[in-house]
N, C-alpha and C positions, 0 to 999 in steps of 0.2 A: 703235780710232781708225785711220783710213786717210787718207792725204793723196793726193788725186787731182790728177794733172798731165796735161798733153797736149792742152789746148785748141788748136784750129787757130791757127797763128801765135803760139803761146805764147812768152812771154818775148821779145817783139818787139825789145827794145832790147839784149838780151844777145847775146854771141857764143859762149858756152860751153854754155848750157843750153837751146838751142832745142829745140822738140818735134819729133815725127815727122810730125805732120799739118799740112797747109798749106791755106790758103784757095785759093791758086793756086801751082803749082809752076813753078820756072824751066824754061825750054824747053831747057836744055843737057843734060838727062838726069841731072843730079846728084841729083835728088830733094829739093833744097833749096827752101825757101819763096821765093816772089817777094813780098816784103813791100810792094812798091810797086804791086802789082796792085789796082785798085779792085774793088768788087763787094759782094755781100751774103754771101758765104762759105757759101752753101747746100750746096755739094758738100763742103766741108771739115767743116761741122757734121754733115752726114749720115755722113761717114766716121768722125768722132769718136764719134758716138752708136752706130753699128752695129758698128764694129770695136773699140771701146774700152769705152765706158760700158755697153753691153748685156752685155758679157762680165763686167764687175764686178758688175752687177746680178744676173746669173744665179748667181754664187757667193754673194753676200750674201743672196739670198733663201733659201738653204739654212739660214742661221744667224739670221735676223732674229727668230725666236721663242725662240732659245736664249741669245743674248748681246746686250748693247747694242751698237749700231753707230753710229759717228760718222764722217762724212766731212768732211774739210776740203778745200775746193776752191781750187786754185791760190793758195796763201797769198802767194807772191811775185809772181806774174804779174799778178794783179788790181791791186795797187798800182802796178805798173810801167805798166799801161795808163793810169792816172790821171796819174802823174808825168811820163810821156813823151809826152803827147798832141801836143806840138809836133814830135816825131820822126815823119817820114813813115811809118816802119815800124809805129808804134803808133797813129798818129792817122788812118790811112786807113780808108775805109769798110768794107773787108773785115775788118780786124783788130777794129775796134770791134764789128761785127756778130757776129763769132765769139765774142767775149767775152760780149756781152750774150745771145746766143742759147744759147751753150754752157753757161752756168751756170743757165739757167732750166729 
């Protein structure tokens, strides 16, 4: 069993466990997410899939016929999206798109 974290704009309401991948980055060069930037998060989801998920898939493919594999996807971030929809960081179009697109 593996727990998969790092959706773009993950844990949008938290201050300690934010992810590394953003829908949009702040322009100050800090590499931090701009949670207020609207959009569809296409670039963030592509970064998530190509630089994170594809790497996990390549490793798991080596073992899928040998051992059972279970992936748990964002067990705390997905409820956070629901419970914090009124928060601009979680309820904006980019974060919602990242979560919906990233888990499908």
